[in-house]
C-alpha positions as CSV (number, residue, x, y, z in Angstrom):
1,M,40.9,-29.8,-122.7
2,W,40.8,-26.3,-121.3
3,Q,42.2,-25.0,-124.6
4,N,39.3,-26.5,-126.4
5,K,36.8,-25.0,-124.0
6,L,38.5,-21.6,-124.3
7,K,38.3,-21.9,-128.1
8,Y,34.6,-22.8,-127.9
9,V,33.8,-19.8,-125.6
10,L,35.7,-17.4,-127.8
11,V,33.8,-18.6,-130.9
12,L,30.5,-18.2,-129.0
13,I,31.4,-14.7,-128.1
14,Y,32.3,-13.9,-131.7
15,L,29.0,-15.4,-132.9
16,N,27.1,-13.3,-130.4
17,Y,28.9,-10.3,-131.7
18,V,28.0,-11.2,-135.3
19,C,24.3,-11.6,-134.4
20,D,24.3,-8.2,-132.8
21,C,26.2,-6.6,-135.7
22,A,25.2,-8.7,-138.7
23,V,24.1,-5.6,-140.5
24,M,27.1,-3.6,-139.6
25,H,28.6,-2.5,-142.9
26,S,32.0,-3.4,-144.1
27,H,32.0,-1.0,-147.0
28,S,34.4,1.9,-146.8
29,P,34.7,4.9,-149.0
30,N,37.6,4.7,-151.5
31,I,39.8,7.8,-151.7
32,N,41.4,7.5,-155.1
33,R,44.5,9.5,-154.3
34,E,46.0,6.2,-153.0
35,R,48.8,4.7,-155.0
36,T,50.0,1.3,-155.9
37,D,53.5,0.0,-155.3
38,D,54.8,1.3,-158.6
39,G,53.4,4.8,-158.0
40,A,50.3,4.5,-160.2
41,Y,46.9,5.6,-159.0
42,S,45.1,2.7,-157.4
43,P,42.3,1.3,-159.6
44,R,38.7,1.5,-158.4
45,D,38.5,-2.3,-158.2
46,R,41.5,-2.8,-155.9
47,G,40.8,-5.5,-153.4
48,H,38.0,-7.0,-155.6
49,I,40.0,-10.2,-156.1
50,H,42.4,-10.9,-153.3
51,D,45.8,-12.5,-153.7
52,S,44.3,-15.7,-152.4
53,E,41.7,-15.5,-155.3
54,E,39.1,-14.8,-152.7
55,H,36.3,-12.7,-154.2
56,D,35.1,-9.5,-152.4
57,S,31.5,-8.7,-153.3
58,E,31.6,-5.2,-151.9
59,F,32.9,-3.9,-155.2
60,D,30.1,-5.6,-157.2
61,H,27.5,-4.1,-155.0
62,E,28.9,-0.6,-155.2
63,A,29.4,-0.9,-159.0
64,I,25.7,-1.6,-159.3
65,L,24.4,0.9,-156.7
66,G,26.8,3.7,-157.3
67,S,27.0,4.6,-153.6
68,V,28.8,3.2,-150.6
69,K,25.9,4.5,-148.4
70,E,23.3,2.7,-150.6
71,A,25.4,-0.5,-150.4
72,E,25.4,-0.2,-146.6
73,E,21.6,0.3,-146.6
74,F,21.1,-2.8,-148.7
75,D,23.1,-4.7,-146.2
76,H,20.3,-4.0,-143.7
77,L,17.5,-5.2,-146.0
78,T,15.7,-8.5,-146.0
79,P,16.4,-10.6,-149.2
80,A,12.8,-9.9,-150.4
81,E,13.1,-6.2,-150.0
82,S,16.6,-6.2,-151.6
83,K,15.2,-8.1,-154.6
84,R,12.3,-5.6,-154.8
85,R,14.6,-2.6,-154.9
86,L,16.9,-4.4,-157.3
87,R,14.1,-5.0,-159.8
88,I,13.3,-1.2,-159.7
89,L,17.0,-0.5,-160.6
90,L,16.8,-3.0,-163.4
91,T,14.0,-1.1,-165.1
92,K,16.3,1.9,-165.1
93,M,19.2,0.0,-166.4
94,D,17.2,-1.6,-169.2
95,L,17.4,1.2,-171.7
96,D,15.5,-0.5,-174.5
97,G,12.7,-1.9,-172.2
98,D,13.0,-5.5,-173.3
99,N,13.4,-6.9,-169.8
100,N,16.9,-8.0,-170.5
101,I,20.2,-6.3,-169.6
102,S,22.8,-6.4,-172.4
103,R,26.5,-6.1,-171.9
104,Q,26.4,-2.5,-173.3
105,E,23.6,-1.5,-170.8
106,L,25.4,-3.1,-167.9
107,R,28.7,-1.4,-168.9
108,A,27.0,2.0,-169.2
109,W,25.4,1.6,-165.8
110,I,28.6,0.6,-164.1
111,L,30.5,3.6,-165.6
112,R,27.6,5.8,-164.3
113,S,28.0,4.2,-160.9
114,F,31.8,4.9,-160.9
115,R,31.0,8.6,-161.5
116,M,28.5,8.6,-158.7
117,L,31.0,6.9,-156.3
118,T,33.6,9.5,-157.2
119,K,31.2,12.3,-156.4
120,E,30.2,10.7,-153.2
121,E,33.8,10.3,-152.1
122,A,34.6,13.9,-153.0
123,D,31.6,15.2,-151.1
124,E,32.6,13.3,-148.0
125,R,36.1,14.7,-148.2
126,L,34.7,18.2,-148.7
127,Q,32.8,17.9,-145.5
128,D,36.1,17.2,-143.7
129,V,37.9,20.1,-145.3
130,D,35.3,22.8,-145.5
131,T,35.6,24.2,-142.0
132,N,33.3,27.2,-142.5
133,N,30.6,25.0,-144.2
134,D,30.1,27.2,-147.2
135,G,30.3,24.4,-149.7
136,K,33.6,25.5,-151.0
137,V,37.3,24.8,-150.2
138,T,40.0,27.4,-149.9
139,W,43.6,26.5,-150.3
140,D,44.2,27.4,-146.6
141,E,41.4,25.1,-145.5
142,Y,42.9,22.3,-147.6
143,V,46.4,22.7,-146.3
144,A,45.3,23.0,-142.7
145,D,43.2,19.8,-142.8
146,T,45.6,17.7,-144.9
147,Y,48.9,18.8,-143.4
148,G,47.8,20.1,-140.0
149,L,49.1,23.6,-140.8
150,G,47.3,26.7,-139.7
151,D,46.9,29.9,-141.7
152,E,50.0,31.4,-140.0
153,A,52.2,28.3,-140.6
154,D,55.9,29.2,-140.7
155,Q,58.0,27.7,-143.5
156,N,60.2,26.2,-140.8
157,D,57.2,24.1,-139.7
158,I,57.1,22.3,-143.0
159,D,59.6,19.5,-143.5
160,S,61.1,18.8,-146.9
161,E,58.8,15.9,-147.7
162,N,55.6,17.8,-146.9
163,E,57.0,20.8,-148.8
164,E,57.3,18.7,-152.0
165,L,53.8,17.2,-151.4
166,I,52.3,20.7,-150.9
167,A,54.0,21.9,-154.0
168,D,52.5,19.0,-156.0
169,D,49.1,19.6,-154.5
170,K,49.3,23.3,-155.4
171,L,49.9,22.4,-159.1
172,M,46.9,20.1,-159.0
173,W,44.9,22.8,-157.3
174,E,45.7,25.4,-159.9
175,A,44.8,23.0,-162.7
176,A,41.4,22.1,-161.1
177,D,40.7,25.8,-160.3
178,V,39.1,26.5,-163.7
179,N,37.8,30.0,-162.9
180,H,41.1,30.9,-161.1
181,D,39.4,32.2,-157.9
182,N,41.6,30.1,-155.6
183,V,38.5,28.3,-154.3
184,L,37.4,24.9,-155.4
185,E,33.7,23.9,-155.5
186,D,31.5,21.4,-157.3
187,D,33.3,19.8,-160.3
188,E,36.5,21.6,-159.5
189,W,36.8,19.9,-156.2
190,V,35.9,16.5,-157.7
191,A,38.7,17.0,-160.3
192,F,41.2,17.9,-157.6
193,S,40.2,15.0,-155.2
194,H,40.2,12.5,-158.1
195,P,42.6,13.9,-160.7
196,E,43.1,10.5,-162.4
197,E,39.5,10.5,-163.6
198,H,39.5,14.0,-165.2
199,P,41.2,14.8,-168.6
200,V,42.0,18.4,-167.5
201,M,44.3,16.9,-164.9
202,M,46.3,14.6,-167.2
203,P,49.0,17.2,-168.1
204,V,49.7,17.7,-164.4
205,I,49.9,14.0,-163.7
206,L,52.3,13.6,-166.6
207,N,54.5,16.4,-165.6
208,Q,54.6,15.3,-161.9
209,T,55.5,11.8,-163.0
210,L,58.4,13.0,-165.2
211,R,59.6,15.3,-162.4
212,E,59.7,12.4,-159.9
213,R,61.0,9.6,-162.2
214,D,62.8,11.1,-165.2
215,T,66.2,11.4,-163.5
216,D,68.2,12.0,-166.7
217,K,65.7,14.7,-167.8
218,D,65.2,13.3,-171.3
219,G,61.4,13.6,-171.2
220,A,60.9,9.8,-171.0
221,I,60.9,7.0,-168.4
222,S,63.4,4.2,-168.9
223,F,63.0,0.8,-167.3
224,Q,65.6,1.7,-164.7
225,E,63.6,4.9,-163.9
226,Y,60.4,2.9,-163.9
227,I,61.5,0.5,-161.2
228,A,63.5,3.2,-159.4
229,D,64.5,2.2,-155.8
230,R,61.8,-0.6,-155.7
231,G,64.3,-2.9,-157.3
232,Q,66.9,-2.7,-154.6
233,S,65.3,-5.2,-152.3
234,Q,63.9,-7.5,-155.0
235,N,65.2,-10.7,-156.6
236,K,65.9,-11.5,-160.3
237,E,62.5,-13.1,-160.8
238,W,60.8,-9.9,-159.7
239,L,62.9,-7.9,-162.1
240,Y,62.1,-10.3,-164.9
241,V,58.4,-9.9,-164.3
242,E,58.6,-6.1,-164.2
243,K,60.7,-6.0,-167.3
244,D,58.2,-8.2,-169.1
245,R,55.4,-6.0,-168.0
246,F,57.3,-2.9,-169.1
247,D,58.1,-4.3,-172.5
248,R,54.8,-6.0,-173.3
249,E,52.1,-3.8,-171.6
250,L,53.5,-0.3,-171.1
251,D,56.0,0.3,-173.9
252,L,53.4,0.3,-176.7
253,N,55.7,1.6,-179.5
254,K,58.6,-0.7,-178.4
255,D,61.2,2.1,-178.3
256,G,62.5,1.0,-174.8
257,K,61.0,4.0,-172.9
258,L,57.7,5.5,-171.8
259,T,56.6,8.8,-173.1
260,G,53.3,10.9,-173.1
261,N,50.3,8.6,-173.3
262,E,52.3,5.6,-172.4
263,I,53.2,7.2,-169.0
264,L,49.5,8.1,-168.5
265,A,48.4,4.6,-169.4
266,W,50.7,3.3,-166.7
267,M,49.8,6.0,-164.0
268,V,46.1,6.3,-164.6
269,P,43.8,3.2,-164.3
270,S,41.1,2.9,-166.9
271,N,37.6,2.9,-165.6
272,E,36.5,1.6,-169.0
273,D,38.7,-1.5,-168.7
274,I,37.5,-2.1,-165.1
275,A,33.9,-1.8,-166.2
276,D,34.5,-4.3,-169.0
277,E,36.1,-6.8,-166.5
278,E,33.1,-6.3,-164.1
279,V,30.6,-6.9,-166.9
280,Q,32.4,-10.1,-167.8
281,H,32.5,-11.3,-164.2
282,L,28.8,-10.7,-163.7
283,F,27.8,-12.3,-167.0
284,V,29.9,-15.4,-166.3
285,S,28.3,-15.7,-162.8
286,T,24.7,-14.9,-163.8
287,D,23.9,-15.8,-167.5
288,D,22.5,-19.2,-166.8
289,D,21.0,-19.8,-170.2
290,H,24.2,-18.6,-172.0
291,D,22.3,-16.3,-174.4
292,N,24.7,-13.4,-173.8
293,M,21.9,-11.4,-172.1
294,L,20.8,-11.2,-168.5
295,N,17.1,-11.4,-168.0
296,F,15.6,-10.0,-164.9
297,D,14.9,-13.4,-163.4
298,E,18.5,-14.5,-163.8
299,I,19.7,-11.3,-162.0
300,L,17.2,-11.7,-159.2
301,E,18.1,-15.3,-158.9
302,H,21.7,-14.2,-158.3
303,H,20.7,-11.0,-156.5
304,D,23.5,-11.4,-153.9
305,L,26.1,-10.8,-156.7
306,F,24.5,-7.4,-157.5
307,V,23.3,-6.1,-154.1
308,G,23.6,-7.0,-150.5
309,S,21.0,-8.0,-147.9
310,E,20.9,-9.2,-144.3
311,V,21.7,-12.7,-145.4
312,T,24.7,-11.8,-147.5
313,D,26.1,-9.5,-144.9
314,Y,25.6,-12.2,-142.2
315,G,27.3,-14.7,-144.5
316,D,30.3,-12.4,-144.7
317,H,30.6,-12.4,-140.9
318,L,30.2,-16.2,-140.8
319,H,32.9,-16.5,-143.4
320,N,35.2,-14.5,-141.1
321,I,34.6,-17.0,-138.3
322,H,36.7,-19.6,-140.2
323,H,39.6,-17.2,-140.3
324,F,39.0,-16.5,-136.6
325,Q,39.1,-20.2,-135.7
326,D,42.2,-20.8,-137.8
327,E,44.0,-18.1,-135.7
328,L,43.1,-19.7,-132.3
């Protein structure tokens, strides 16, 4: 009996917390230097669909608004105000002015949003690193912030792992530093903080991948080099899945190894592909009359797929209650 009462009290406490914090955001800036298990750069839509097939709407909202901060602001709005602002966005998205959003228009808008998100993430990171607040980042500022090393850092203070990471970062830095002044600003800093989204950085990513994985130094990545030490603790089924992926998806010319653009296709996620998948997801969920166009009314009817509001944010908290109850 007392266990049930305790459970009830805890749920009430949690509900009270939700009511006080219903508009507290759950969006978080994505720093695209993160990696997946196989070493590739994490795609922008990571976490969009969880392993349990549960759908995370944060990515949808950010893909439309192009800003984590804007997405958080929408989470504070009433549904009516959220719809009003969304309608304004639709007029900008609707390039031909026909009050419909085509797949091409939605795709172009999402790719624009991705670029804006990248800039927003880079600007936030710059604020952390730029200690003298001059809008630029020196190499010393970057190393001090990232590795906790001061200007007078002794080589003995740097362990071997950090030494390799710093050397890799230096190569990235030099590639991004287009004017060779050893200071990064504006587009240079964006390219350095998100190298996987900038063509000028592709040669560095390719060379770093070969240096890390190409153990026999033949200029290519074999299947054994691709799985590296990840395979030591895996079973045969895992190896079969990875071999199938290597053969079918990555080794495009079927020569048994990865070279050049094949390596980059593995390491660098395609924002274009992610945008295509997001367009398909939003059309399937919103195109009620199945005319392969989204009219404004359809989008506003499903506004919670495109932007947040107090109701959708509160709903996220209520959804979390079920997980909370399951754990009691």
